[in-house]
C-alpha positions in Angstrom: 6.6 -21.4 42.4 3.0 -20.3 43.0 2.1 -16.7 42.0 -0.3 -14.9 44.3 -3.2 -13.2 42.6 -4.2 -9.7 43.6 -7.3 -9.5 45.8 -10.2 -7.9 43.9 -12.1 -5.7 46.3 -16.0 -5.7 46.1 -17.8 -2.7 44.6 -16.9 0.5 46.2 -18.9 1.8 49.1 -21.6 4.1 47.8 -21.6 7.6 49.1 -24.3 10.3 48.9 -23.8 14.1 49.2 -25.2 15.5 52.5 -26.1 18.8 50.7 -27.9 17.7 47.5 -28.6 14.0 48.3 -27.1 12.8 45.0 -24.7 9.9 44.8 -21.1 10.9 44.5 -19.5 8.9 41.7 -16.3 7.0 42.5 -14.3 9.0 40.0 -15.6 12.4 41.3 -13.9 14.5 43.8 -15.5 14.4 47.3 -14.9 16.3 50.5 -15.4 14.6 53.9 -15.9 16.9 56.9 -17.0 15.6 60.3 -18.2 12.3 58.8 -20.3 14.0 56.2 -19.5 13.7 52.5 -20.0 16.5 49.9 -19.5 17.1 46.2 -16.7 19.6 45.7 -19.2 22.1 44.3 -21.8 21.5 47.1 -19.2 22.0 49.8 -18.1 25.3 48.3 -21.7 26.5 48.2 -22.2 25.4 51.9 -19.0 27.2 53.0 -19.8 30.4 51.2 -23.4 30.5 52.6 -22.0 30.1 56.2 -19.4 32.8 55.7 -22.0 35.2 54.3 -24.2 34.5 57.3 -21.2 35.2 59.7 -20.3 38.5 57.9 -23.9 39.6 57.9 -24.3 39.0 61.7 -20.9 40.6 62.6 -21.4 44.1 61.2 -19.2 46.9 62.5 -20.7 48.6 65.5 -19.3 51.7 67.2 -18.8 52.1 70.9 -22.3 53.4 71.5 -23.9 50.3 69.9 -25.0 52.0 66.6 -24.2 50.5 63.2 -21.7 52.3 61.1 
């Protein structure tokens, strides 16, 4: 009886972070959004920056158009 050997895959595909342009290590957590890859810490910075911009632009305005 012949025993089949497990296939050894070639080196993993190298991935770079879209925020900081540093390579993401294979053992490091990564987040993929819309085909872009991020370090976990870089993605959290990106999301917080976007949410701050949204809250800044969506300030409360009363009926007459003045800021509260």
